[in-house]
N, C-alpha and C positions, 0 to 999 in steps of 0.2 A: 313486267317482263315484255320484251319486244320480240316478235318473230317475223322473219322475212321468208316468204315462200315463193320460189321461182318456178316458172313453167314456160313452155313454148319453145324450148330448144328442139333439136332434131337433126336429121340427115337431109341434106339438100345438094343438088348439083350446082356446080359453079355457075354464077349468073342468076341464081335463084334468090328467094327471099324467105326470111323468118321474122317473127315478132315475139321475142321472149317478153314475159311480164314478171313483175315482182310485187306481190301484195304484202304490205306490212300491217301488222296488228299489234295491239298492246298500247302501252302508255307512250305515245309518240308526240314529241313537241312539234307543233304546227309549222314553225319556221325551220325548215331543215333543207339539207342538200341531199339530193338523190343521185346516185352514180352507178355506173356499170364499169367493172374491171375485168381483165383477163390476165392470165400468166404471160410473162414475156422473158426472153433470154436475158439472164443477168439481173433480173428483178423478181421480186416476189410476185407482184402484180403490176400491170400498167393500167392507167386510166383510159377507158374507151370513150366515155362521155359522161358529163354530169349536167344537172339542171338545178338551179337554186329555186327556193320558194318564189322569189321575185327576181327576175333578171333573165339574162340570155344563157342558153346552153353553151357548153364547151365540148370540143371534140378532139380526139387524137388526129394528127395529120393523116394517119393511115386510113381513117374511116370517113373523113370529111367528104361530103357530097354523096355518100352511100348510106350512112346510118343516120337515124333521127331519134333522139330521145324525147320522151314526153312524160308528163305526170298528170294524174288525176287525184287531186287532194281530197275529194269527197270520199274516195275509196282507199286512199293511201297506197296507190299503185303507180309504179313507174314502168314504162314500156321502152323497148329498144327496137325500132323498125330497122331491119337490116336488109338492104337491097344490094343487088350486084355483088353477091357474096363471092369470095375468092377462097381457094384452098388454104391460104395463109390465115384466114379468119378462124380456122378450126381451133377450138379451145373450149375450156369450161368458163362460162361467163358468170360472174358474181355480182349481185347487187349490194349496194351499201346505202345506208341512211345515216346521216351524220348531223349532229348539232353540237352546241358548245360542251354539253356534259353527256353526250350519248354518241355511240358509234357502234353500228350493228351490221352484221353480214348475213347474207343468205347462204344456202348450202351449195349453190352453183347449179347451172343448167348446161348440159353439153350441146355444143353446136359443132357439127361436122359437115364440111363442104368437100364434096368429091370433085375431082377434075374430069 
């Protein structure tokens, strides 16, 4: 059984920073893709950023230059450094860990940015 536990969301003023994290536990395949998603109009969820086991991270255009995704495979944790936050970044952020035969989601962490 795989569990993902997110933390680090919160309330911040516009221009501020947050660093949510997502710790995975259980039977996790080492070569995996770790991602952050958030709800979007007309979609169930939109990709915010992802980072493969080996290779470069990818970002949504709306967060490029402001957010940085990173991973620590020793602890199976993925982070999302969120800088220069805007009110439109307000959302529940969900982490995801994916490999060929596994796809798991966290419970979400609320990020609220006040103007």
